[in-house]
C-alpha positions as CSV (number, residue, x, y, z in Angstrom):
1,X,94.2,106.5,98.9
2,X,90.8,107.2,100.6
3,X,90.1,103.5,100.7
4,X,93.5,102.8,102.4
5,X,92.9,105.6,104.9
6,X,89.4,104.2,105.8
7,X,90.9,100.8,106.2
8,X,93.6,102.0,108.6
9,X,90.9,104.0,110.5
10,X,88.8,100.8,110.8
11,X,91.8,98.9,112.2
12,X,92.4,101.5,114.8
13,X,88.7,101.6,115.7
14,X,88.4,97.8,116.1
15,X,91.7,97.4,117.9
16,X,90.1,98.4,121.2
17,X,87.7,95.4,121.1
18,X,88.3,92.7,123.7
19,X,90.4,89.6,122.7
20,X,90.9,90.8,119.1
21,X,94.3,90.6,117.5
22,X,96.1,93.3,115.6
23,X,99.2,92.4,113.6
24,X,101.7,94.3,111.5
25,X,104.0,93.1,108.8
26,X,106.8,94.1,106.5
27,X,107.5,92.4,103.1
28,X,110.0,92.4,100.2
29,X,108.4,91.6,96.9
30,X,109.1,90.8,93.3
31,X,106.4,92.8,91.5
32,X,105.4,93.4,87.9
33,X,103.3,96.5,87.0
34,X,101.4,96.3,83.7
35,X,98.8,98.1,81.6
36,X,95.7,97.4,79.6
37,X,94.6,99.6,76.7
38,X,90.9,100.0,75.8
39,X,90.0,96.8,77.6
40,X,92.6,94.5,76.1
41,X,94.5,92.0,78.3
42,X,97.2,93.3,80.6
43,X,100.8,93.5,79.3
44,X,103.5,93.4,82.0
45,X,106.8,95.1,81.1
46,X,109.4,94.1,83.6
47,X,109.8,92.7,87.1
48,X,111.0,95.0,89.9
49,X,111.9,94.8,93.6
50,X,109.3,96.4,95.9
51,X,108.9,97.0,99.6
52,X,105.7,96.9,101.5
53,X,103.9,96.6,104.7
54,X,100.6,96.8,106.4
55,X,98.5,95.7,109.3
56,X,95.5,93.4,109.9
57,X,92.9,93.1,112.5
58,X,91.4,89.7,113.3
59,X,87.9,89.7,114.7
60,X,87.4,87.9,118.0
61,X,86.2,84.5,116.7
62,X,86.5,81.4,118.8
63,X,87.4,79.0,116.0
64,X,90.3,77.7,113.9
65,X,89.1,80.0,111.1
66,X,89.9,83.7,111.4
67,X,88.3,86.6,109.7
68,X,89.6,90.2,109.6
69,X,90.5,93.3,107.7
70,X,93.9,93.9,106.1
71,X,95.3,97.3,105.0
72,X,98.6,97.3,103.0
73,X,100.8,99.3,100.7
74,X,103.4,98.1,98.2
75,X,106.0,100.4,96.6
76,X,108.3,99.6,93.7
77,X,110.8,102.5,93.2
78,X,112.3,101.4,89.9
79,X,111.4,103.0,86.5
80,X,109.0,100.1,85.9
81,X,107.6,100.2,89.4
82,X,104.6,101.7,91.0
83,X,102.5,102.0,94.1
84,X,99.6,99.9,95.3
85,X,97.4,100.5,98.3
86,X,94.4,98.5,99.3
87,X,92.1,97.1,102.0
88,X,90.9,93.5,102.0
89,X,88.8,91.0,103.8
90,X,91.2,88.4,105.2
91,X,90.2,84.8,105.9
92,X,92.8,82.5,107.5
93,X,93.2,79.1,109.3
94,X,95.1,78.6,112.5
95,X,95.8,74.8,113.1
96,X,96.4,73.5,116.6
97,X,99.4,71.2,116.1
98,X,101.3,72.5,113.1
99,X,102.9,76.0,112.6
100,X,101.4,76.7,109.1
101,X,98.8,79.5,108.8
102,X,97.3,79.7,105.3
103,X,95.1,82.6,104.3
104,X,93.5,84.3,101.4
105,X,92.2,87.9,100.8
106,X,89.8,89.7,98.5
107,X,89.6,93.5,98.5
108,X,90.2,96.6,96.5
109,X,92.2,99.8,96.4
110,X,94.4,101.8,94.1
111,X,97.2,100.9,91.6
112,X,99.4,103.7,90.2
113,X,102.3,103.1,87.7
114,X,104.2,104.9,85.0
115,X,103.8,103.7,81.4
116,X,106.7,104.2,78.9
117,X,109.2,105.5,81.5
118,X,111.9,107.7,79.9
119,X,110.2,107.9,76.5
120,X,106.8,109.5,76.9
121,X,106.0,108.8,80.6
122,X,102.4,108.9,81.7
123,X,101.2,108.0,85.2
124,X,98.2,105.7,85.2
125,X,96.2,105.6,88.4
126,X,93.0,103.6,88.9
127,X,90.9,101.6,91.3
128,X,91.6,97.9,91.4
129,X,90.2,94.7,92.7
130,X,92.8,92.5,94.6
131,X,93.0,88.8,95.2
132,X,95.9,87.1,97.1
133,X,96.8,84.0,99.0
134,X,99.7,83.2,101.3
135,X,101.2,81.1,104.0
136,X,102.6,82.3,107.3
137,X,104.8,80.0,109.5
138,X,104.6,80.6,113.3
139,X,108.1,81.1,114.7
140,X,107.1,82.3,118.2
141,X,103.8,83.4,119.8
142,X,104.4,86.9,118.5
143,X,106.3,86.4,115.3
144,X,105.5,84.6,112.0
145,X,107.6,84.2,108.9
146,X,105.6,85.2,105.8
147,X,106.9,82.3,103.7
148,X,105.1,83.1,100.5
149,X,102.4,85.4,99.3
150,X,101.1,85.7,95.8
151,X,98.6,88.2,94.5
152,X,97.4,90.6,91.9
153,X,95.4,93.8,91.7
154,X,94.0,95.3,88.5
155,X,91.1,97.5,87.3
156,X,89.9,99.8,84.5
157,X,90.5,103.5,84.2
158,X,88.4,106.4,82.9
159,X,91.0,107.3,80.2
160,X,91.0,103.8,78.6
161,X,94.4,102.7,80.0
162,X,94.2,100.7,83.2
163,X,97.1,99.7,85.4
164,X,97.6,96.5,87.4
165,X,100.2,94.6,89.4
166,X,101.1,91.0,90.2
167,X,103.5,90.3,93.1
168,X,105.3,87.5,94.9
169,X,106.6,88.4,98.4
170,X,107.9,87.2,101.7
171,X,108.5,88.9,105.1
172,X,107.8,88.9,108.8
173,X,104.6,89.4,110.8
174,X,104.4,90.7,114.4
175,X,101.3,89.9,116.5
176,X,100.5,92.5,119.2
177,X,99.1,90.8,122.2
178,X,96.3,92.3,124.3
179,X,97.5,93.8,127.6
180,X,96.9,91.4,130.5
181,X,95.1,93.0,133.5
182,X,97.3,93.4,136.5
183,X,96.5,90.8,139.2
184,X,94.9,92.2,142.3
185,X,96.9,92.0,145.5
186,X,95.5,89.5,148.1
187,X,94.1,91.2,151.3
């Protein structure tokens, strides 16, 4: 959770920079939390619905490529659900004539899930590396449709059991526009 808090603090700090862009999003996901015992491959139990959201900051770059920082959280309330929070480097592309905005991210954070719900429940929380890619479609100057995003986060744990998540989501993105200075009255 410390990594997530630092990411949000960074977004707030950088948001005062001139001509930078801050955006917020909400997503609905199909996620699958899984576990790895003693370094074996991950076993995913069941898919579950999840809700999530976050915000990203794009650095002021004068190019079709964008670079920024993305902080997000994903929560699956079902018995096979869990919580994921992370911060990532976001690289995107903004074409001039078409509305498609592809991007990918690489980062890290925390994954927490319950193994064996109902029988012998045990919460497994560990750090995780995250990789994801997606496609936003511009609807207006301020709103994008997050058409598809697919990603995964996983990592080892100190007790030998590691948790991970794979997710497929969609949602909406809102781009906050910088305030325009008021025009000076003519003398």
